VOGU-3710 file (C-alpha; in Angstrom, 3 decimals, decimal comma):
1> mkiaivtgas> -48,187/62,778/60,889  -49,120/59,147/60,225  -49,692/57,131/62,875  -51,315/54,003/64,277  -53,567/53,845/67,324  -53,225/50,130/69,643  -55,950/50,084/72,306  -55,253/47,464/75,299  -51,341/48,063/74,309  -49,881/47,673/78,319
11> sgmgkefalq> -49,658/43,403/78,079  -50,973/40,803/76,085  -51,845/41,047/72,456  -52,086/44,702/72,260  -48,601/45,001/73,412  -47,305/42,384/71,004  -49,441/44,264/68,122  -47,390/47,640/69,107  -44,467/45,690/68,847  -44,881/44,051/65,550
21> lnayanadei> -46,951/46,552/63,553  -44,115/48,737/62,283  -43,734/45,971/59,936  -46,907/46,590/57,928  -48,103/50,237/59,007  -46,348/52,899/57,733  -46,797/55,160/60,869  -44,078/57,540/62,494  -45,922/57,232/65,813  -47,857/54,758/67,273
31> waiarredal> -50,270/55,802/69,881  -50,615/53,071/72,888  -53,670/53,409/74,965  -54,476/51,658/77,942  -55,070/52,670/81,882  -51,376/51,664/83,143  -49,244/54,482/82,018  -46,084/53,150/82,914  -46,492/50,031/80,734  -46,998/52,374/77,997
41> kaldgqcgvp> -44,068/54,378/78,616  -41,716/51,032/78,739  -42,673/50,505/75,253  -41,099/53,199/73,640  -37,792/52,143/72,109  -39,115/48,704/71,343  -41,221/49,435/68,942  -39,344/50,561/65,792  -41,079/53,954/65,767  -41,362/56,482/68,988
51> vraisldlck> -44,543/55,567/70,876  -47,263/57,722/72,812  -48,906/57,011/75,853  -52,385/57,726/76,681  -53,890/56,725/79,842  -57,173/55,908/79,342  -60,285/54,271/80,866  -61,976/53,267/78,077  -65,071/51,752/80,355  -65,847/55,279/80,746
61> eesyrafaei> -67,231/57,528/78,258  -65,441/60,466/79,313  -62,514/58,722/77,883  -63,950/58,629/74,289  -64,236/62,524/74,785  -60,675/62,846/75,778  -59,476/60,796/73,297  -61,725/62,799/70,333  -60,190/65,818/72,081  -56,739/64,717/71,588
71> letekpevql> -57,815/63,640/67,712  -59,402/66,935/66,673  -56,063/68,820/68,071  -53,151/67,007/66,381  -55,045/65,832/63,527  -53,228/62,669/62,318  -53,705/60,380/59,502  -54,290/57,253/61,109  -52,930/54,245/58,963  -53,507/51,630/61,493
81> lvnaagfgkf> -56,165/51,351/64,155  -55,467/47,962/66,553  -58,872/47,689/69,061  -57,083/45,086/71,413  -58,621/46,094/74,913  -61,004/43,594/76,535  -61,559/41,418/79,107  -62,996/38,022/80,294  -64,216/35,847/83,442  -64,983/32,254/83,618
91> gdfediplhe> -67,633/30,196/85,407  -71,061/30,132/86,396  -72,553/33,462/85,139  -75,140/34,172/88,002  -71,711/34,218/90,358  -69,799/37,020/88,210  -70,800/39,861/89,450  -73,040/41,895/87,449  -70,609/44,875/87,564  -67,925/42,987/85,693
101> dlrmidlnck> -70,692/41,148/83,363  -71,446/45,035/82,538  -67,822/46,516/82,397  -67,275/43,098/79,621  -69,984/44,817/77,430  -68,459/48,551/78,026  -65,228/47,383/77,284  -65,140/44,916/74,458  -68,388/45,733/72,859  -68,561/49,709/73,484
111> alvaitrivl> -65,672/50,941/74,010  -64,820/49,261/70,520  -67,315/50,781/67,942  -66,745/54,567/69,988  -62,903/54,183/69,553  -63,851/52,596/65,588  -66,057/55,706/65,190  -64,056/58,440/66,700  -60,811/57,312/64,464  -62,752/56,729/61,407
121> pymqagshil> -62,614/60,445/60,462  -58,702/60,476/60,295  -58,237/57,305/58,160  -57,756/57,668/54,276  -58,012/54,358/51,544  -55,677/52,281/52,658  -55,852/52,723/56,071  -56,826/49,131/58,135  -58,878/48,217/61,508  -58,214/44,994/63,260
131> qldslsafqp> -60,769/44,446/66,044  -59,650/41,662/68,296  -61,980/39,041/68,700  -62,369/35,567/69,849  -62,949/32,039/68,935  -66,129/31,770/70,734  -67,778/34,308/68,159  -68,953/31,447/66,345  -70,842/29,811/68,912  -72,512/29,855/72,189
141> vpyittygat> -70,211/28,953/74,958  -71,450/28,016/78,340  -69,721/29,407/81,523  -67,901/31,765/79,000  -71,714/33,434/78,417  -71,214/36,721/78,490  -67,429/37,151/77,274  -68,809/34,907/74,152  -71,433/36,706/73,586  -69,557/40,054/73,495
151> kafvlsytra> -67,103/38,027/70,716  -69,866/37,177/68,926  -71,500/41,045/68,313  -67,549/41,997/67,720  -67,307/39,957/64,820  -70,709/40,567/63,305  -70,053/44,132/63,762  -66,653/43,923/61,758  -67,752/41,729/58,924  -70,735/44,067/58,164
161> anrelkakki> -69,055/47,637/58,822  -66,095/46,071/56,627  -68,716/45,815/53,698  -69,915/49,285/53,889  -66,178/50,764/54,160  -64,958/48,951/50,589  -66,490/52,176/49,072  -63,817/54,356/51,426  -60,852/51,632/50,521  -60,520/51,190/54,418
171> rmmamnpgwv> -60,282/47,537/55,502  -61,891/46,095/58,416  -60,982/42,683/59,917  -61,621/40,764/62,719  -59,212/38,334/64,456  -60,171/35,379/65,974  -57,668/33,002/68,153  -58,195/30,240/70,402  -56,451/29,968/73,541  -53,425/32,463/73,410
181> kteffdhalq> -51,171/32,150/76,545  -50,912/35,758/77,722  -52,119/37,679/81,075  -55,905/36,899/79,809  -56,171/34,185/82,410  -54,841/36,519/85,004  -58,831/37,778/85,087  -60,930/35,363/83,346  -59,794/32,058/86,236  -60,288/34,254/89,047
191> tngnrvqyyn> -64,029/33,432/89,143  -63,615/30,044/87,120  -64,425/27,900/90,041  -63,076/24,525/87,798  -65,658/25,350/85,270  -63,465/25,960/82,135  -60,830/22,759/82,043  -60,243/21,831/78,693  -57,776/23,857/76,437  -57,175/21,756/73,176
201> hlyeakdvva> -54,573/24,245/71,919  -52,364/26,901/73,599  -50,591/29,403/71,038  -47,928/31,869/71,346  -49,430/35,846/71,172  -46,761/36,609/68,888  -47,462/33,567/66,499  -51,431/34,604/66,376  -50,764/38,608/66,192  -47,998/37,739/63,366
211> tglkdlyktr> -51,027/35,621/61,109  -53,216/38,707/62,021  -51,315/41,090/60,793  -50,472/39,164/57,838  -54,120/38,804/57,008  -54,954/41,893/57,497  -52,357/43,509/55,080  -51,913/40,608/52,514  -55,944/39,065/52,097  -59,051/40,240/51,812
221> kdysvhgfpi> -60,511/37,965/54,422  -62,880/39,630/57,244  -61,760/37,490/59,835  -58,762/35,599/60,600  -58,069/32,576/62,591  -54,637/31,157/63,512  -53,732/27,782/63,421  -55,059/24,598/61,397  -56,927/22,932/64,120  -58,517/26,431/65,255
231> rmqvrlvkll> -59,908/26,429/61,665  -60,855/23,292/61,325  -62,918/23,950/64,431  -64,561/26,915/62,882  -65,797/24,968/60,043  -67,232/22,103/62,479  -68,760/24,541/64,357  -70,873/26,487/61,435  -72,298/22,659/60,327  -73,101/21,520/63,683
241> phsmvmttwl> -76,417/22,799/65,578  -75,309/24,919/68,066  -77,028/22,426/70,357  -74,833/19,734/69,951  -71,675/22,302/69,615  -72,333/23,248/73,323  -72,936/20,225/74,708  -69,399/18,383/73,171  -68,394/21,607/74,832  -69,602/21,042/78,616
251> nqqkkpknnk> -68,707/17,495/77,918  -64,888/18,201/77,259  -64,792/20,378/80,052  -65,164/17,198/82,077  -61,336/16,380/80,853  -58,760/18,926/82,152  -56,573/19,693/79,693  -53,678/22,274/79,365  -55,395/23,779/82,417  -52,056/24,139/84,634
261> nlttk> -49,925/27,405/84,801  -52,067/29,594/83,101  -51,917/32,821/85,372  -48,754/34,960/85,109  -49,438/35,769/88,932
//
């Protein structure tokens, strides 16, 4: 059986990947992973192929073992893995509870590496891996401190691993969107305290995911950035000293832009 796997599939970008991937991946079934089983089951009938709901908390190591056992039992051929599970918290890093900082590292980094390694033995030449990353991976970001650092890890890990996997003809790519209108903000802004107020461009999840899948299957890029303004920003950040980039970022937060109605609650 040929399958595609999407983590974080219950909402936001992960859900959008599940809805769109059938146009690219030759899968008989989508395995959708997240904590909310009801939201995963609701995907069945919307994705063009059957969806198997797998309720797991990827912040817990026992979930890795449980998923590895499912793969060992089923022995599928994995055509595509999308690691979209993750979350962020904005605000003064000292005010964000330590357990939330550690959960960010566990989900954004540890779980991504674990699921990638567990799935790889079930992939063959021509398989693809997409790691959902962030624009914050390219620079240090005050008041998005830990989240940005986890995404820097994802970018470095993905680009290096992609080189190693070339010999197996398996492709891995990071997707680095800017601001996307999803439920991400429901959690991120809980601790913000008006620290992050400037959102230069807000994109729709369906458009960002369409770009990511196209770049994964139609190009040789090892990272993908949606939107011309954001691509130009990435180029500029690479040229300027990070001290200057951080100062510019902090000055921007004094001029709120597109900061209303970001949450779904």
